[in-house]
C-alpha positions as CSV (number, residue, x, y, z in Angstrom):
1,M,-4.7,34.8,45.3
2,N,-4.9,38.4,43.9
3,Q,-8.4,39.6,42.1
4,Q,-7.0,39.3,38.7
5,A,-6.1,35.8,39.2
6,Q,-9.7,35.1,40.7
7,L,-11.0,36.8,37.7
8,W,-9.1,34.2,35.3
9,R,-10.2,31.3,37.0
10,V,-14.0,32.4,36.9
11,T,-13.6,33.2,33.2
12,I,-12.3,29.7,32.5
13,A,-14.8,27.8,34.5
14,A,-17.6,29.6,32.7
15,S,-16.2,28.8,29.4
16,A,-15.9,25.1,30.3
17,A,-19.5,25.1,31.3
18,V,-20.8,26.5,28.1
19,L,-18.5,24.2,25.9
20,A,-19.9,21.3,27.9
21,A,-23.5,22.1,27.4
22,A,-22.9,22.7,23.5
23,M,-21.2,19.3,23.3
24,A,-24.2,17.6,25.4
25,T,-26.9,18.8,23.1
26,P,-26.5,16.9,20.1
27,T,-26.7,13.8,22.4
28,S,-29.9,14.6,23.2
29,F,-31.0,15.0,20.0
30,A,-29.6,11.7,19.1
31,S,-31.8,10.2,21.3
32,S,-35.0,11.6,20.5
33,S,-36.9,9.7,17.4
34,P,-36.7,11.2,13.9
35,P,-39.7,13.3,12.7
36,G,-42.4,11.0,10.6
37,P,-43.3,11.5,7.1
38,G,-46.5,13.2,7.8
39,R,-44.8,16.4,9.1
40,F,-43.7,17.3,5.7
41,T,-46.0,18.7,2.9
42,A,-45.1,18.8,-0.6
43,T,-46.5,21.1,-3.5
44,A,-46.6,20.2,-7.1
45,L,-44.6,22.5,-9.4
46,S,-45.5,23.0,-13.5
47,P,-42.8,24.6,-15.7
48,T,-44.1,27.7,-17.4
49,S,-41.7,27.2,-20.2
50,T,-39.1,25.1,-22.0
51,I,-35.6,25.9,-23.7
52,T,-34.5,23.4,-26.4
53,A,-31.1,23.9,-27.0
54,T,-28.5,22.1,-29.6
55,K,-26.0,19.6,-28.2
56,S,-23.0,19.2,-31.1
57,T,-20.4,22.0,-31.2
58,T,-21.2,22.7,-34.8
59,G,-25.2,23.0,-34.2
60,R,-24.5,25.6,-31.7
61,L,-22.1,27.8,-33.8
62,A,-24.6,27.4,-36.8
63,Q,-26.9,30.5,-37.4
64,S,-29.9,30.6,-39.1
65,D,-30.5,33.2,-42.2
66,Q,-33.0,35.7,-40.7
67,G,-33.7,37.1,-43.8
68,L,-34.7,33.6,-45.0
69,L,-36.8,32.9,-42.0
70,A,-38.9,36.3,-42.5
71,R,-40.1,35.7,-45.8
72,T,-43.6,35.3,-46.3
73,D,-44.0,34.7,-50.0
74,S,-44.3,31.3,-51.3
75,A,-41.6,31.1,-54.1
76,P,-39.3,28.1,-54.1
77,V,-36.2,28.4,-52.4
78,N,-33.2,26.2,-51.6
79,V,-31.9,26.0,-48.0
80,M,-29.2,24.0,-46.2
81,V,-30.7,22.2,-42.8
82,K,-27.9,22.2,-40.5
83,L,-28.9,19.1,-38.3
84,D,-27.9,18.6,-34.6
85,Y,-24.8,16.4,-35.0
86,D,-21.1,17.4,-36.0
87,A,-19.7,16.4,-39.6
88,A,-17.7,13.4,-39.7
89,A,-14.8,15.6,-40.4
90,S,-15.0,17.6,-37.3
91,Y,-16.4,15.1,-34.8
92,T,-14.1,15.2,-31.9
93,G,-15.9,12.2,-29.9
94,D,-18.2,13.9,-27.3
95,I,-21.0,11.3,-27.5
96,A,-20.5,8.4,-25.1
97,G,-19.8,5.2,-27.0
98,L,-19.0,6.9,-30.2
99,A,-15.0,7.4,-30.7
100,A,-13.9,10.6,-32.4
101,T,-13.6,10.3,-36.5
102,S,-12.0,13.9,-37.0
103,P,-8.6,13.7,-38.3
104,T,-7.5,16.4,-35.9
105,V,-8.0,14.1,-33.1
106,T,-7.0,10.8,-34.9
107,G,-4.1,12.0,-36.9
108,K,-5.6,10.0,-39.9
109,A,-7.4,11.1,-43.1
110,L,-11.2,10.0,-43.5
111,T,-11.4,6.7,-45.3
112,G,-15.2,5.9,-44.3
113,G,-14.0,2.3,-43.4
114,T,-12.8,2.4,-40.0
115,A,-14.9,1.1,-37.1
116,A,-15.3,4.5,-35.7
117,E,-16.4,6.0,-39.0
118,K,-19.0,3.3,-39.4
119,A,-20.4,3.7,-36.1
120,Y,-20.6,7.3,-36.1
121,D,-22.0,7.3,-39.9
122,A,-24.8,4.8,-38.4
123,Y,-25.7,7.4,-35.8
124,T,-25.6,10.5,-38.2
125,G,-27.6,8.3,-40.7
126,K,-30.2,7.8,-38.3
127,A,-30.4,11.4,-37.5
128,D,-30.8,12.1,-41.3
129,R,-33.5,9.4,-41.8
130,N,-35.4,10.7,-38.6
131,F,-35.4,14.3,-40.0
132,R,-36.8,13.3,-43.8
133,S,-39.4,11.3,-42.3
134,S,-40.6,14.3,-40.1
135,L,-40.1,16.7,-43.2
136,A,-42.4,14.3,-44.9
137,A,-44.9,14.2,-42.4
138,R,-44.8,17.8,-41.5
139,L,-44.0,19.9,-44.5
140,P,-45.4,17.7,-47.5
141,K,-44.3,20.5,-50.2
142,A,-40.6,20.3,-49.2
143,V,-38.2,18.2,-51.3
144,A,-35.3,16.7,-49.4
145,G,-32.1,16.6,-51.6
146,K,-28.3,15.5,-50.9
147,S,-27.1,14.5,-47.5
148,V,-23.5,16.1,-46.6
149,R,-23.0,14.2,-43.3
150,T,-19.2,14.1,-43.8
151,V,-18.4,17.7,-44.2
152,Y,-21.5,19.7,-43.1
153,G,-23.5,17.7,-40.9
154,G,-26.9,18.3,-42.7
155,L,-28.5,18.2,-46.1
156,A,-30.2,20.2,-49.0
157,V,-33.9,21.1,-49.0
158,R,-36.0,22.6,-51.5
159,L,-39.5,24.0,-50.3
160,P,-41.8,27.5,-50.2
161,A,-40.3,30.3,-49.0
162,N,-42.8,30.9,-46.1
163,Q,-42.2,27.5,-44.8
164,A,-38.5,27.6,-44.1
165,K,-39.1,28.9,-40.3
166,S,-41.2,25.9,-39.9
167,L,-38.0,23.9,-40.5
168,L,-36.6,24.7,-37.1
169,G,-39.7,23.4,-35.4
170,L,-38.6,19.8,-36.8
171,S,-36.8,17.8,-34.1
172,G,-33.0,17.7,-34.6
173,V,-32.9,20.9,-36.7
174,A,-29.9,23.3,-35.5
175,A,-30.2,26.0,-38.2
176,V,-31.5,26.9,-41.5
177,Q,-29.2,28.6,-44.3
178,A,-29.8,29.9,-47.4
179,D,-28.4,27.6,-50.3
180,T,-27.7,30.4,-52.7
181,L,-26.2,30.5,-56.4
182,Q,-22.8,32.0,-56.2
183,H,-20.5,32.8,-59.5
184,P,-16.9,32.3,-60.1
185,D,-14.3,34.8,-60.2
186,A,-13.8,35.8,-63.7
187,T,-10.7,38.0,-62.9
188,T,-7.9,35.4,-62.2
189,V,-5.2,36.7,-64.5
190,E,-2.2,36.3,-62.1
191,S,0.7,34.2,-63.6
192,P,3.1,32.0,-61.7
193,V,5.7,34.5,-62.2
194,F,3.8,37.3,-60.8
195,I,3.4,35.3,-57.6
196,G,6.7,34.5,-57.2
197,A,6.7,30.5,-58.3
198,P,10.0,30.6,-59.9
199,T,11.6,31.3,-56.7
200,I,9.7,28.1,-55.1
201,W,10.5,25.8,-58.1
202,N,14.3,26.5,-57.8
203,K,14.0,25.3,-54.0
204,V,12.2,22.0,-54.9
205,G,14.5,20.7,-58.0
206,G,12.9,22.7,-60.7
207,Q,9.6,23.7,-62.5
208,A,8.8,20.5,-64.6
209,L,7.9,18.3,-61.4
210,A,7.2,21.1,-58.9
211,G,4.1,19.9,-56.6
212,K,5.0,16.0,-57.6
213,G,3.1,13.8,-55.3
214,V,0.3,16.6,-54.3
215,I,-3.3,16.2,-55.7
216,F,-4.9,19.5,-56.8
217,A,-8.8,19.1,-56.8
218,D,-10.7,22.0,-58.3
219,L,-14.1,23.0,-57.7
220,D,-15.5,24.9,-60.5
221,T,-17.2,24.5,-63.9
222,G,-15.0,21.3,-64.8
223,I,-12.1,21.0,-67.0
224,W,-11.8,20.3,-70.9
225,P,-9.5,17.2,-70.2
226,E,-8.2,17.1,-73.8
227,H,-6.6,20.6,-73.2
228,P,-2.7,20.3,-73.5
229,S,-2.3,21.4,-69.8
230,F,-3.9,18.3,-68.8
231,A,-1.9,16.0,-71.0
232,D,-1.0,12.6,-69.8
233,N,2.5,12.8,-68.0
234,P,4.1,9.4,-67.0
235,A,6.8,11.2,-65.0
236,L,4.3,12.3,-62.4
237,G,4.0,8.4,-61.8
238,T,1.0,6.3,-60.4
239,P,-1.2,8.3,-58.5
240,P,-2.2,6.9,-55.1
241,P,-5.2,5.3,-54.5
242,A,-8.4,7.0,-53.1
243,P,-8.5,7.0,-49.4
244,S,-11.8,4.7,-49.7
245,G,-9.8,2.2,-51.6
246,R,-12.3,2.7,-54.4
247,P,-11.5,3.8,-58.1
248,R,-12.1,7.5,-58.3
249,P,-14.6,8.4,-60.8
250,C,-13.6,9.8,-64.4
251,V,-16.9,11.1,-65.7
252,F,-15.8,13.3,-68.8
253,G,-17.6,11.4,-71.4
254,D,-16.9,11.7,-75.3
255,N,-15.2,14.4,-76.6
256,P,-17.7,16.3,-78.8
257,L,-15.2,18.0,-81.0
258,T,-14.2,14.8,-82.8
259,P,-16.4,12.5,-84.7
260,A,-15.3,9.2,-83.2
261,N,-16.5,8.3,-80.0
262,D,-13.7,8.8,-77.8
263,V,-14.6,8.8,-74.2
264,F,-11.8,10.5,-72.2
265,G,-9.8,8.2,-69.9
266,C,-8.1,9.5,-66.9
267,N,-4.2,9.2,-67.0
268,H,-1.1,10.1,-64.9
269,K,-2.2,14.1,-64.8
270,V,-5.8,13.7,-64.5
271,I,-6.8,11.3,-62.0
272,G,-10.4,11.8,-61.9
273,G,-13.4,14.3,-62.3
274,A,-17.2,13.9,-61.5
275,P,-20.1,16.4,-61.9
276,F,-22.0,17.6,-58.3
277,L,-24.7,19.4,-59.9
278,A,-27.7,18.0,-58.2
279,T,-29.1,21.3,-56.8
280,Y,-28.3,23.1,-60.1
281,N,-29.7,20.5,-62.3
282,A,-32.9,20.7,-60.6
283,V,-33.3,24.4,-60.1
284,V,-31.6,26.1,-63.1
285,G,-31.2,23.1,-65.5
286,G,-30.0,23.9,-69.2
287,E,-26.3,22.9,-68.6
288,T,-24.3,21.9,-71.6
289,F,-22.8,18.7,-70.0
290,A,-25.1,18.1,-67.3
291,T,-24.0,14.6,-66.2
292,S,-20.2,14.7,-66.7
293,A,-17.1,16.9,-65.1
294,R,-16.4,18.2,-68.7
295,D,-16.2,22.3,-68.7
296,S,-18.8,24.1,-71.0
297,D,-17.5,27.6,-69.6
298,G,-14.0,27.9,-69.7
299,H,-13.6,29.0,-66.2
300,G,-12.6,25.4,-64.5
301,T,-10.3,24.9,-67.4
302,H,-8.5,28.2,-66.8
303,T,-8.5,28.1,-62.9
304,T,-6.9,24.6,-62.9
305,S,-4.4,24.9,-65.7
306,T,-3.2,28.2,-63.8
307,A,-2.8,26.2,-60.6
308,A,-1.4,22.6,-61.8
309,G,-1.5,22.8,-65.6
310,N,1.5,21.0,-67.4
311,I,4.4,23.0,-69.1
312,V,3.0,23.8,-72.6
313,A,5.3,25.2,-75.0
314,S,3.3,26.7,-77.5
315,A,0.0,28.7,-76.6
316,P,-0.9,31.2,-79.7
317,I,-3.7,33.5,-79.2
318,F,-5.0,35.2,-82.5
319,D,-1.9,33.7,-83.8
320,I,0.3,35.8,-81.5
321,Q,2.4,33.3,-79.4
322,R,1.9,33.4,-75.9
323,G,3.9,30.2,-74.7
324,P,5.5,28.7,-73.0
325,I,3.2,28.4,-70.3
326,S,2.6,26.4,-67.1
327,G,0.7,26.2,-63.9
328,V,2.1,26.9,-60.3
329,A,2.5,23.2,-59.5
330,P,2.8,21.3,-63.2
331,G,3.8,18.1,-61.4
332,A,0.8,17.8,-59.6
333,Y,-2.0,15.5,-60.0
334,V,-5.7,16.9,-61.0
335,L,-9.1,16.1,-60.1
336,A,-11.8,18.0,-61.5
337,Y,-15.2,18.5,-59.5
338,K,-17.8,20.3,-61.5
339,V,-20.2,22.3,-59.1
340,C,-20.8,25.3,-61.2
341,G,-23.1,25.5,-64.5
342,L,-23.1,28.4,-66.9
343,Q,-25.3,30.3,-64.3
344,G,-23.0,29.7,-60.9
345,C,-22.7,27.1,-58.3
346,F,-25.2,26.0,-55.3
347,S,-23.5,25.9,-52.0
348,S,-25.3,22.4,-51.6
349,D,-23.6,21.1,-54.7
350,S,-19.9,22.6,-53.4
351,A,-20.3,20.7,-50.3
352,A,-21.0,17.3,-51.6
353,A,-18.0,17.7,-53.6
354,V,-15.6,18.5,-51.0
355,Q,-17.2,15.6,-49.2
356,Q,-16.2,13.6,-52.0
357,A,-12.6,15.2,-52.2
358,I,-11.9,14.0,-48.5
C-alpha cells in the first residue's frame, strides 16, 4: 500500500471515531437525572412604564386638536370626543364575535335592523354609556351631548377649555377634537349651463326628469318648502321607503307668510326634512325656526334648488325676468337637513344629520 492510501485510511478512521463519540454523547445525557427545580432562581420584574394604545382603526387614525388641549382658560368650549370604536358605517368586523356592518364589506346599505347592526350597536352603546358615566364622575362640569355612533364613533361634549385635555385620561377615549362653528359658502352662483349639465340631460332622456330616482339630501340652513322649486311633482313617482322602514320626518311647521294654519306636508318632491341644531341651539341660540327644517337664511333654499330644483318657467327679480330656471337634477327627490343657523353650523350637528341621512 502506497503512502497516500495509508494517509486516507488513517483520516477516515479518525473521522469515524469522532462521529461515534459525538453520537454517543446524547446517550449519556439521556441516562442522567434532570436537574431539580432548586437549581433555578427567579428575579421579580416591575414595569417602569406602560403604554395605552387605541385598538380600533379609526381610533388610531383620529388626531386630537393640540391647540385645544393646550388651553388653560375656563371658557366653555364644544368638542367632539372620538371613542375607541369604529362607527357602524366603517366597522369591518375585526372584533371577535361581531360581524362587519360597513357597506364596503357587506355590500348593503345600513338599516339598523340587521342582526349584525343590532349586535354592534349594543357594543358601541355600552362604550358610550361607560364614557358618559366616567365623564360625570371625573368631570362634573362637562355636559355630554349627541352621540354619533353610526358615522363618527363618539359624541359631542361641552366643558371648560382647561378640562379638554383631561378627557384623554378617561377610559375609551381615542382623541379630542374641536367642534367648531363653520359658515356656509355664500358664493355659490354657478348655473347648470355653466357646469355643462345640458350635455348630461341629453344623454339621460331630457331635462325634466334628470336625476329621477335619486335622493338629494342637503345639509345647510334648511329650505323654504313652499318655494316653486320644490312644488309637488307626481311625475317623479312615489319616493322609496327609508332604509329603516320608518316614515321619514317632515318637520317644516306652519307657513308663517299666510294667515291660515297650513303646516307643510311632504310630497313627491320634498320627501322629508328635519332640524339638527342641538349644539347650535345650546351654544348660540336665537334661531328663528329653531325646531324645524324651515330656512331662515335663504342659503339652503338656494343650494338645494341649484342642485335639485324643479323647472320653473318664471323667475322675476326686481321685475326683471330671469326664467326659466332649474336645478342640475330637477327629477331628484329632496331631503332637507337643517344643520346651520344664522351664525353658522357646528360639526356635531352636521355629523348627526349625516347619521340620519344614511
